[in-house]
C-alpha positions as a Markdown table, in Angstrom:
| # | Residue | x | y | z |
|---|---|---|---|---|
| 1 | Unk | -6.5 | 26.6 | 5.0 |
| 2 | Unk | -7.2 | 29.1 | 2.3 |
| 3 | Unk | -9.5 | 28.6 | -0.7 |
| 4 | Unk | -6.9 | 26.9 | -2.9 |
| 5 | Unk | -5.8 | 24.6 | -0.1 |
| 6 | Unk | -9.3 | 23.6 | 0.6 |
| 7 | Unk | -9.9 | 22.9 | -3.1 |
| 8 | Unk | -6.8 | 20.6 | -3.2 |
| 9 | Unk | -7.9 | 18.9 | 0.1 |
| 10 | Unk | -11.4 | 18.1 | -1.2 |
| 11 | Unk | -10.1 | 16.6 | -4.4 |
| 12 | Unk | -7.4 | 14.6 | -2.7 |
| 13 | Unk | -9.8 | 13.4 | 0.1 |
| 14 | Unk | -12.4 | 12.3 | -2.5 |
| 15 | Unk | -9.9 | 10.3 | -4.6 |
| 16 | Unk | -8.3 | 8.8 | -1.5 |
| 17 | Unk | -11.7 | 7.7 | -0.2 |
| 18 | Unk | -12.6 | 6.1 | -3.5 |
| 19 | Unk | -9.3 | 4.3 | -3.7 |
| 20 | Unk | -9.5 | 3.2 | -0.1 |
| 21 | Unk | -12.9 | 1.7 | -0.7 |
| 22 | Unk | -11.9 | -0.1 | -3.9 |
| 23 | Unk | -8.7 | -1.5 | -2.6 |
| 24 | Unk | -10.2 | -2.6 | 0.7 |
| 25 | Unk | -13.0 | -4.5 | -1.2 |
| 26 | Unk | -10.4 | -6.3 | -3.4 |
| 27 | Unk | -8.3 | -7.3 | -0.4 |
| 28 | Unk | -11.4 | -8.2 | 1.6 |
| 29 | Unk | -12.6 | -10.7 | -1.0 |
| 30 | Unk | -9.3 | -12.6 | -0.8 |
| 31 | Unk | -9.7 | -12.8 | 3.0 |
| 32 | Unk | -13.3 | -13.9 | 3.0 |
| 33 | Unk | -12.4 | -16.8 | 0.7 |
| 34 | Unk | -10.3 | -18.2 | 3.6 |
| 35 | Unk | -13.4 | -18.8 | 5.6 |
| 36 | Unk | -15.9 | -19.4 | 2.9 |
| 37 | Unk | -15.8 | -23.2 | 3.1 |
| 38 | Unk | -16.7 | -23.4 | 6.8 |
| 39 | Unk | -19.4 | -20.8 | 6.4 |
| 40 | Unk | -21.1 | -22.3 | 3.4 |
| 41 | Unk | -20.8 | -25.9 | 4.6 |
| 42 | Unk | -22.4 | -25.0 | 7.9 |
| 43 | Unk | -25.4 | -23.4 | 6.2 |
| 44 | Unk | -24.7 | -19.9 | 7.5 |
| 45 | Unk | -27.0 | -17.1 | 6.4 |
| 46 | Unk | -25.9 | -14.2 | 4.2 |
| 47 | Unk | -26.0 | -12.0 | 7.3 |
| 48 | Unk | -23.1 | -14.1 | 8.7 |
| 49 | Unk | -21.0 | -13.5 | 5.6 |
| 50 | Unk | -21.7 | -9.7 | 5.8 |
| 51 | Unk | -20.9 | -9.6 | 9.5 |
| 52 | Unk | -17.6 | -11.5 | 8.8 |
| 53 | Unk | -16.8 | -9.1 | 6.0 |
| 54 | Unk | -17.4 | -6.1 | 8.2 |
| 55 | Unk | -15.2 | -7.5 | 11.0 |
| 56 | Unk | -12.4 | -8.0 | 8.4 |
| 57 | Unk | -12.5 | -4.4 | 7.3 |
| 58 | Unk | -10.4 | -2.7 | 10.1 |
| 59 | Unk | -7.4 | -5.0 | 9.5 |
| 60 | Unk | -7.6 | -4.5 | 5.7 |
| 61 | Unk | -8.0 | -0.7 | 6.0 |
| 62 | Unk | -4.9 | -0.3 | 8.2 |
| 63 | Unk | -2.8 | -2.0 | 5.5 |
| 64 | Unk | -4.2 | -0.2 | 2.4 |
| 65 | Unk | -4.8 | 3.3 | 3.9 |
| 66 | Unk | -1.2 | 4.6 | 3.2 |
| 67 | Unk | -1.4 | 3.4 | -0.4 |
| 68 | Unk | -4.8 | 5.0 | -0.9 |
| 69 | Unk | -3.4 | 8.3 | 0.2 |
| 70 | Unk | -0.4 | 7.9 | -2.1 |
| 71 | Unk | -2.7 | 7.1 | -5.1 |
| 72 | Unk | -5.3 | 9.8 | -4.2 |
| 73 | Unk | -2.7 | 12.5 | -3.6 |
| 74 | Unk | -0.5 | 11.6 | -6.6 |
| 75 | Unk | -3.5 | 11.5 | -9.0 |
| 76 | Unk | -4.8 | 14.8 | -7.7 |
| 77 | Unk | -1.5 | 16.6 | -8.1 |
| 78 | Unk | -0.9 | 15.0 | -11.5 |
| 79 | Unk | -4.3 | 16.1 | -12.8 |
| 80 | Unk | -3.6 | 19.6 | -11.6 |
| 81 | Unk | -0.3 | 19.5 | -13.3 |
| 82 | Unk | -1.8 | 18.3 | -16.5 |
| 83 | Unk | -4.4 | 21.1 | -16.4 |
| 84 | Unk | -1.6 | 23.7 | -15.7 |
| 85 | Unk | -3.2 | 24.5 | -12.3 |
| 86 | Unk | 0.1 | 24.0 | -10.4 |
| 87 | Unk | 2.0 | 26.1 | -13.0 |
| 88 | Unk | -0.5 | 28.9 | -12.5 |
| 89 | Unk | -0.1 | 28.7 | -8.7 |
| 90 | Unk | 3.7 | 28.8 | -9.0 |
| 91 | Unk | 3.5 | 31.6 | -11.6 |
| 92 | Unk | 1.4 | 33.7 | -9.2 |
| 93 | Unk | 4.1 | 33.4 | -6.6 |
| 94 | Unk | 2.7 | 30.5 | -4.6 |
| 95 | Unk | 5.2 | 28.1 | -3.1 |
| 96 | Unk | 5.0 | 24.3 | -3.0 |
| 97 | Unk | 3.7 | 24.7 | 0.6 |
| 98 | Unk | 0.3 | 25.5 | -0.9 |
| 99 | Unk | 0.0 | 22.0 | -2.5 |
| 100 | Unk | 1.8 | 20.2 | 0.4 |
| 101 | Unk | -0.3 | 21.5 | 3.3 |
| 102 | Unk | -3.6 | 20.0 | 2.3 |
| 103 | Unk | -2.0 | 16.6 | 1.6 |
| 104 | Unk | -0.2 | 16.6 | 4.9 |
| 105 | Unk | -3.4 | 17.6 | 6.7 |
| 106 | Unk | -5.2 | 14.7 | 5.0 |
| 107 | Unk | -2.2 | 12.4 | 6.0 |
| 108 | Unk | -2.6 | 13.5 | 9.6 |
| 109 | Unk | -6.3 | 12.7 | 9.6 |
| 110 | Unk | -5.6 | 9.2 | 8.2 |
| 111 | Unk | -2.7 | 8.8 | 10.7 |
| 112 | Unk | -5.1 | 9.4 | 13.7 |
| 113 | Unk | -7.7 | 7.1 | 12.1 |
| 114 | Unk | -5.0 | 4.4 | 11.6 |
| 115 | Unk | -3.9 | 4.7 | 15.2 |
| 116 | Unk | -7.4 | 4.4 | 16.6 |
| 117 | Unk | -8.2 | 1.4 | 14.4 |
| 118 | Unk | -4.9 | -0.5 | 15.2 |
| 119 | Unk | -5.0 | 0.2 | 18.9 |
| 120 | Unk | -8.7 | -0.2 | 19.7 |
| 121 | Unk | -10.9 | -1.4 | 16.8 |
| 122 | Unk | -8.8 | -4.1 | 15.2 |
| 123 | Unk | -8.3 | -6.3 | 18.3 |
| 124 | Unk | -12.0 | -6.3 | 19.0 |
| 125 | Unk | -12.9 | -7.2 | 15.4 |
| 126 | Unk | -10.4 | -10.1 | 15.4 |
| 127 | Unk | -12.1 | -11.5 | 18.5 |
| 128 | Unk | -15.5 | -11.3 | 16.7 |
| 129 | Unk | -14.0 | -13.2 | 13.8 |
| 130 | Unk | -13.0 | -16.0 | 16.1 |
| 131 | Unk | -16.5 | -16.1 | 17.6 |
| 132 | Unk | -18.2 | -16.2 | 14.1 |
| 133 | Unk | -15.9 | -19.1 | 13.0 |
| 134 | Unk | -16.5 | -21.0 | 16.2 |
| 135 | Unk | -20.3 | -20.7 | 15.9 |
| 136 | Unk | -20.0 | -21.8 | 12.3 |
| 137 | Unk | -18.1 | -24.9 | 13.4 |
| 138 | Unk | -20.8 | -25.8 | 15.9 |
| 139 | Unk | -23.4 | -25.4 | 13.2 |
| 140 | Unk | -21.4 | -27.6 | 10.9 |
| 141 | Unk | -21.6 | -30.4 | 13.5 |
| 142 | Unk | -25.4 | -30.1 | 13.6 |
| 143 | Unk | -25.4 | -30.2 | 9.8 |
| 144 | Unk | -23.3 | -33.4 | 9.9 |
| 145 | Unk | -26.0 | -35.0 | 12.1 |
| 146 | Unk | -28.6 | -34.3 | 9.4 |
| 147 | Unk | -26.6 | -35.5 | 6.5 |
| 148 | Unk | -24.8 | -38.5 | 8.2 |
| 149 | Unk | -21.8 | -37.8 | 6.0 |
| 150 | Unk | -18.3 | -36.5 | 6.6 |
| 151 | Unk | -18.1 | -32.7 | 7.0 |
| 152 | Unk | -14.9 | -30.7 | 6.8 |
| 153 | Unk | -14.3 | -28.3 | 9.7 |
| 154 | Unk | -10.9 | -27.2 | 8.7 |
| 155 | Unk | -8.0 | -28.3 | 6.4 |
| 156 | Unk | -7.3 | -31.9 | 7.6 |
| 157 | Unk | -10.2 | -31.9 | 10.1 |
| 158 | Unk | -13.3 | -33.9 | 9.5 |
| 159 | Unk | -16.3 | -35.0 | 11.5 |
| 160 | Unk | -19.1 | -37.6 | 11.1 |
| 161 | Unk | -22.1 | -38.1 | 13.4 |
| 162 | Unk | -24.3 | -41.2 | 12.8 |
| 163 | Unk | -27.6 | -40.2 | 14.5 |
| 164 | Unk | -29.6 | -37.8 | 16.6 |
| 165 | Unk | -30.5 | -39.2 | 20.0 |
| 166 | Unk | -33.6 | -38.3 | 22.0 |
| 167 | Unk | -33.0 | -35.2 | 24.2 |
| 168 | Unk | -30.8 | -33.4 | 21.6 |
| 169 | Unk | -27.7 | -35.7 | 22.0 |
| 170 | Unk | -25.7 | -37.4 | 19.2 |
| 171 | Unk | -24.7 | -41.0 | 18.7 |
| 172 | Unk | -21.7 | -42.5 | 16.8 |
| 173 | Unk | -19.3 | -39.5 | 16.8 |
| 174 | Unk | -16.2 | -39.8 | 14.7 |
| 175 | Unk | -13.6 | -37.1 | 14.3 |
| 176 | Unk | -10.3 | -37.2 | 12.2 |
| 177 | Unk | -7.7 | -34.6 | 12.9 |
| 178 | Unk | -4.8 | -34.8 | 10.5 |
| 179 | Unk | -3.7 | -31.1 | 10.6 |
| 180 | Unk | -0.4 | -32.0 | 12.2 |
| 181 | Unk | 2.2 | -33.4 | 9.8 |
| 182 | Unk | 3.7 | -35.5 | 12.6 |
| 183 | Unk | 0.7 | -36.8 | 14.5 |
| 184 | Unk | -2.8 | -38.0 | 13.4 |
| 185 | Unk | -5.7 | -38.1 | 15.9 |
| 186 | Unk | -8.9 | -40.1 | 15.6 |
| 187 | Unk | -11.7 | -39.5 | 18.1 |
| 188 | Unk | -14.6 | -41.9 | 18.5 |
| 189 | Unk | -17.5 | -41.7 | 21.0 |
| 190 | Unk | -20.7 | -43.5 | 21.5 |
| 191 | Unk | -22.6 | -40.3 | 22.6 |
| 192 | Unk | -22.1 | -36.6 | 22.6 |
| 193 | Unk | -23.9 | -33.3 | 23.0 |
| 194 | Unk | -23.2 | -29.6 | 22.2 |
| 195 | Unk | -23.2 | -27.4 | 25.4 |
| 196 | Unk | -22.7 | -23.6 | 25.5 |
| 197 | Unk | -20.1 | -22.3 | 28.0 |
| 198 | Unk | -19.8 | -18.5 | 27.9 |
| 199 | Unk | -18.6 | -17.4 | 24.5 |
| 200 | Unk | -17.7 | -21.0 | 23.6 |
| 201 | Unk | -19.6 | -24.0 | 22.3 |
| 202 | Unk | -18.3 | -27.4 | 23.5 |
| 203 | Unk | -18.8 | -30.8 | 22.0 |
| 204 | Unk | -18.9 | -33.0 | 25.1 |
| 205 | Unk | -18.3 | -36.7 | 24.2 |
| 206 | Unk | -18.7 | -39.7 | 26.4 |
| 207 | Unk | -17.8 | -43.4 | 26.4 |
| 208 | Unk | -15.1 | -43.2 | 23.7 |
| 209 | Unk | -11.5 | -43.4 | 22.8 |
| 210 | Unk | -8.7 | -41.4 | 21.2 |
| 211 | Unk | -6.2 | -43.0 | 18.8 |
| 212 | Unk | -3.0 | -41.2 | 18.4 |
| 213 | Unk | -0.7 | -42.2 | 15.5 |
| 214 | Unk | 2.8 | -41.0 | 15.0 |
| 215 | Unk | 3.3 | -40.5 | 11.2 |
| 216 | Unk | 7.1 | -41.2 | 11.1 |
| 217 | Unk | 7.1 | -44.5 | 13.0 |
| 218 | Unk | 3.5 | -45.6 | 12.5 |
| 219 | Unk | 3.2 | -46.2 | 16.3 |
| 220 | Unk | -0.4 | -46.1 | 17.6 |
| 221 | Unk | -1.5 | -45.3 | 21.2 |
| 222 | Unk | -5.1 | -45.6 | 22.4 |
| 223 | Unk | -6.6 | -43.6 | 25.2 |
| 224 | Unk | -10.1 | -44.5 | 26.5 |
| 225 | Unk | -12.2 | -41.8 | 28.2 |
| 226 | Unk | -15.5 | -41.6 | 30.0 |
| 227 | Unk | -16.0 | -37.9 | 29.2 |
| 228 | Unk | -14.1 | -35.6 | 26.9 |
| 229 | Unk | -14.9 | -32.0 | 25.7 |
| 230 | Unk | -13.7 | -30.2 | 22.5 |
| 231 | Unk | -13.8 | -26.4 | 22.1 |
| 232 | Unk | -14.9 | -25.5 | 18.6 |
| 233 | Unk | -13.1 | -22.1 | 18.7 |
| 234 | Unk | -9.7 | -23.8 | 18.4 |
| 235 | Unk | -10.4 | -27.5 | 18.7 |
| 236 | Unk | -8.6 | -28.0 | 22.0 |
| 237 | Unk | -9.6 | -29.7 | 25.2 |
| 238 | Unk | -12.2 | -27.5 | 27.1 |
| 239 | Unk | -10.4 | -27.9 | 30.4 |
| 240 | Unk | -7.5 | -25.8 | 29.1 |
| 241 | Unk | -7.4 | -22.0 | 29.1 |
| 242 | Unk | -8.6 | -20.5 | 25.9 |
| 243 | Unk | -5.6 | -19.0 | 24.2 |
| 244 | Unk | -6.2 | -15.7 | 22.4 |
| 245 | Unk | -3.6 | -14.7 | 19.8 |
| 246 | Unk | -1.8 | -11.4 | 20.3 |
| 247 | Unk | -3.8 | -9.8 | 17.4 |
| 248 | Unk | -7.0 | -10.6 | 19.4 |
| 249 | Unk | -5.8 | -9.2 | 22.7 |
| 250 | Unk | -6.5 | -5.6 | 23.8 |
| 251 | Unk | -3.7 | -3.1 | 23.7 |
| 252 | Unk | -3.9 | -2.7 | 27.5 |
| 253 | Unk | -3.2 | -6.5 | 27.9 |
| 254 | Unk | -0.2 | -6.3 | 25.5 |
| 255 | Unk | 1.3 | -3.4 | 27.5 |
| 256 | Unk | 0.8 | -5.3 | 30.8 |
| 257 | Unk | 0.5 | -9.0 | 29.9 |
| 258 | Unk | -0.5 | -11.7 | 32.4 |
| 259 | Unk | 2.8 | -13.6 | 33.1 |
| 260 | Unk | 0.7 | -16.8 | 33.4 |
| 261 | Unk | -0.8 | -16.5 | 30.0 |
| 262 | Unk | 0.1 | -19.4 | 27.7 |
| 263 | Unk | 1.1 | -17.2 | 24.7 |
| 264 | Unk | 3.1 | -14.9 | 27.0 |
| 265 | Unk | 5.1 | -17.8 | 28.4 |
| 266 | Unk | 5.5 | -19.8 | 25.1 |
| 267 | Unk | 5.7 | -17.0 | 22.4 |
| 268 | Unk | 6.6 | -13.7 | 24.0 |
| 269 | Unk | 8.1 | -12.5 | 20.7 |
| 270 | Unk | 4.6 | -12.5 | 19.2 |
| 271 | Unk | 3.4 | -10.1 | 21.9 |
| 272 | Unk | 6.3 | -7.7 | 21.3 |
| 273 | Unk | 5.9 | -7.8 | 17.5 |
| 274 | Unk | 2.1 | -7.1 | 17.7 |
| 275 | Unk | 2.7 | -4.2 | 20.0 |
| 276 | Unk | 5.3 | -2.7 | 17.8 |
| 277 | Unk | 3.0 | -3.1 | 14.8 |
| 278 | Unk | 0.1 | -1.3 | 16.4 |
| 279 | Unk | 2.3 | 1.7 | 17.4 |
| 280 | Unk | 4.2 | 2.0 | 14.2 |
| 281 | Unk | 1.4 | 1.5 | 11.5 |
| 282 | Unk | 0.1 | 5.1 | 12.1 |
| 283 | Unk | 3.3 | 6.7 | 10.8 |
| 284 | Unk | 3.0 | 5.4 | 7.3 |
| 285 | Unk | 0.1 | 7.7 | 6.0 |
| 286 | Unk | 2.2 | 10.8 | 6.8 |
| 287 | Unk | 5.3 | 9.3 | 5.1 |
| 288 | Unk | 3.4 | 8.3 | 2.0 |
| 289 | Unk | 1.7 | 11.8 | 1.8 |
| 290 | Unk | 5.2 | 13.4 | 1.8 |
| 291 | Unk | 6.3 | 11.0 | -0.9 |
| 292 | Unk | 3.3 | 11.9 | -3.1 |
| 293 | Unk | 3.9 | 15.6 | -2.6 |
| 294 | Unk | 7.6 | 15.4 | -3.4 |
| 295 | Unk | 7.3 | 13.4 | -6.6 |
| 296 | Unk | 4.0 | 14.9 | -7.9 |
| 297 | Unk | 3.8 | 18.3 | -6.3 |
| 298 | Unk | 6.0 | 20.5 | -8.5 |
| 299 | Unk | 5.0 | 21.8 | -11.9 |
| 300 | Unk | 6.5 | 19.6 | -14.7 |
| 301 | Unk | 5.9 | 20.3 | -18.4 |
| 302 | Unk | 7.5 | 17.1 | -19.6 |
| 303 | Unk | 4.9 | 14.3 | -19.7 |
| 304 | Unk | 7.6 | 11.6 | -19.6 |
| 305 | Unk | 9.2 | 13.2 | -16.5 |
| 306 | Unk | 5.8 | 13.2 | -14.7 |
| 307 | Unk | 5.4 | 9.5 | -15.6 |
| 308 | Unk | 8.8 | 8.5 | -14.3 |
| 309 | Unk | 8.3 | 10.5 | -11.1 |
| 310 | Unk | 5.1 | 8.8 | -10.3 |
| 311 | Unk | 6.7 | 5.4 | -11.1 |
| 312 | Unk | 9.6 | 6.1 | -8.7 |
| 313 | Unk | 7.1 | 7.3 | -6.1 |
| 314 | Unk | 5.3 | 4.0 | -6.3 |
| 315 | Unk | 8.6 | 2.0 | -6.1 |
| 316 | Unk | 9.8 | 4.0 | -3.1 |
| 317 | Unk | 6.5 | 3.5 | -1.3 |
| 318 | Unk | 6.5 | -0.3 | -2.0 |
| 319 | Unk | 10.1 | -0.6 | -0.8 |
| 320 | Unk | 9.3 | 1.3 | 2.5 |
| 321 | Unk | 6.2 | -0.7 | 3.2 |
| 322 | Unk | 7.8 | -4.0 | 2.4 |
| 323 | Unk | 10.8 | -3.2 | 4.7 |
| 324 | Unk | 8.3 | -2.1 | 7.3 |
| 325 | Unk | 6.5 | -5.5 | 7.3 |
| 326 | Unk | 9.8 | -7.3 | 7.6 |
| 327 | Unk | 11.0 | -5.2 | 10.5 |
| 328 | Unk | 7.6 | -5.5 | 12.3 |
| 329 | Unk | 7.6 | -9.3 | 12.1 |
| 330 | Unk | 11.2 | -9.6 | 13.3 |
| 331 | Unk | 10.9 | -6.9 | 16.0 |
| 332 | Unk | 9.8 | -9.3 | 18.7 |
| 333 | Unk | 13.0 | -11.3 | 18.5 |
| 334 | Unk | 15.6 | -8.5 | 18.0 |
| 335 | Unk | 16.0 | -5.1 | 19.7 |
| 336 | Unk | 17.7 | -3.6 | 16.6 |
| 337 | Unk | 14.7 | -4.7 | 14.5 |
| 338 | Unk | 12.4 | -2.9 | 17.1 |
| 339 | Unk | 14.4 | 0.3 | 16.6 |
| 340 | Unk | 14.2 | -0.1 | 12.8 |
| 341 | Unk | 10.4 | -0.7 | 13.0 |
| 342 | Unk | 10.0 | 2.9 | 14.2 |
| 343 | Unk | 13.0 | 4.4 | 12.6 |
| 344 | Unk | 12.0 | 3.5 | 9.0 |
| 345 | Unk | 8.8 | 5.6 | 8.8 |
| 346 | Unk | 10.4 | 8.4 | 10.9 |
| 347 | Unk | 13.5 | 8.6 | 8.7 |
| 348 | Unk | 11.3 | 8.5 | 5.6 |
| 349 | Unk | 9.3 | 11.4 | 6.9 |
| 350 | Unk | 12.5 | 13.3 | 7.8 |
| 351 | Unk | 14.1 | 12.8 | 4.4 |
| 352 | Unk | 11.2 | 13.8 | 2.3 |
| 353 | Unk | 10.3 | 16.7 | 4.6 |
| 354 | Unk | 13.8 | 18.0 | 4.3 |
| 355 | Unk | 13.8 | 17.6 | 0.5 |
| 356 | Unk | 10.5 | 19.6 | 0.3 |
| 357 | Unk | 11.7 | 22.4 | 2.6 |
| 358 | Unk | 15.0 | 22.6 | 0.6 |
| 359 | Unk | 13.2 | 22.8 | -2.7 |
| 360 | Unk | 15.2 | 20.0 | -4.3 |
| 361 | Unk | 13.4 | 18.1 | -7.0 |
| 362 | Unk | 14.1 | 14.7 | -8.5 |
| 363 | Unk | 15.3 | 15.1 | -12.1 |
| 364 | Unk | 15.2 | 12.2 | -14.5 |
| 365 | Unk | 18.5 | 11.4 | -16.3 |
| 366 | Unk | 18.4 | 12.5 | -20.0 |
| 367 | Unk | 19.1 | 8.9 | -21.2 |
| 368 | Unk | 16.2 | 7.5 | -19.1 |
| 369 | Unk | 13.9 | 10.3 | -20.4 |
| 370 | Unk | 14.9 | 9.6 | -24.0 |
| 371 | Unk | 14.2 | 5.9 | -23.5 |
| 372 | Unk | 10.8 | 6.6 | -22.0 |
| 373 | Unk | 10.0 | 8.9 | -24.9 |
| 374 | Unk | 11.0 | 6.3 | -27.4 |
| 375 | Unk | 9.0 | 3.6 | -25.7 |
| 376 | Unk | 5.8 | 5.8 | -25.6 |
| 377 | Unk | 6.3 | 6.7 | -29.2 |
| 378 | Unk | 6.6 | 3.0 | -30.2 |
| 379 | Unk | 3.5 | 2.2 | -28.2 |
| 380 | Unk | 1.6 | 5.0 | -29.9 |
| 381 | Unk | 2.7 | 3.7 | -33.4 |
| 382 | Unk | 1.5 | 0.2 | -32.4 |
| 383 | Unk | -1.9 | 1.6 | -31.3 |
| 384 | Unk | -2.3 | 3.5 | -34.6 |
| 385 | Unk | -1.3 | 0.5 | -36.6 |
| 386 | Unk | -3.8 | -1.7 | -34.8 |
| 387 | Unk | -6.6 | 0.9 | -35.4 |
| 388 | Unk | -5.7 | 0.9 | -39.2 |
| 389 | Unk | -5.9 | -2.9 | -39.4 |
| 390 | Unk | -9.2 | -3.0 | -37.6 |
| 391 | Unk | -10.6 | -0.2 | -39.9 |
| 392 | Unk | -9.4 | -2.2 | -43.0 |
| 393 | Unk | -11.0 | -5.4 | -41.6 |
| 394 | Unk | -14.3 | -3.7 | -41.1 |
| 395 | Unk | -14.1 | -2.1 | -44.6 |
| 396 | Unk | -13.5 | -5.5 | -46.1 |
| 397 | Unk | -16.6 | -6.9 | -44.5 |
| 398 | Unk | -14.7 | -9.1 | -42.1 |
| 399 | Unk | -13.1 | -11.1 | -44.8 |
């Protein structure tokens, strides 16, 4: 890249990085809130919250990275347009390739980064999240022993332990599982103990019973047991195989899954959808980079035209990303949806690359431009009127 291209690349990369960090933090807060009840109730340290937040970052970054590039590139090119820098470049004989090349290079960097995160980093981080939540669930049981009150493990899942027995065991264990709308389960055991087993922590109960109630009919069945174990990671009997979700599986496993795996046998569509997601996410940064260059790259003297161009760019990007999510989720059940999952970003790249090469630019219809000008003029009059009223209020001493 020459000097001008490096200048554009640095500005776009800086704004993209700032946007990526800001949007990732905002989305991250909403995701951490999902786990906050279990973590706070179990008395987890702040380090556990930070570790959970770090593990959530890869999945959030993959989603917001294309939008960060769109915003960073559009803002950079719009600022250069407002400062007449793009007009000077074009006036000196420079083509739109000068502004497009650094944005596309930045898009390729983010594309490779997205591919690496989606294929390798994100599955590992999702497994770590499961481990953190499982450990918090086991700590919540210990906290329930100290308080002697009901503690919420999950939505519709509660536990109470009456006492601590000599040797580290528990006495008087009661668990209510009402997460299923059709069936309610009540566990009661005289004794129990928490035992580690590899990555899992098990609550092993003895001398108890399970009451199973069908909500629709009210029918109750009782099962007595001498020993029964519960896995905190998913609250399932410990004798069963631990079922990792497709998003927690490595890419190598998804490419060559074990035919005896529970998820592979029961929900094969989830495997295919997750695989398609991982190998199509990386195409969106390049597509969004081309969208930004097409709508914001050329010199425009009309302020309203620039505003409408950026608005259309945002709407196009949202439409493409929304359709992409829909096709990804449905790709496991339909071969045409699988084709559309990859075709959507590739066709978007081809369309906007062709438009850039051909030199065709979007032009706002005169009626829409006049409406936009009228709206901005009205907004400016309202702003000035508000300033005058505030000035008169201050001059009158607030009366």
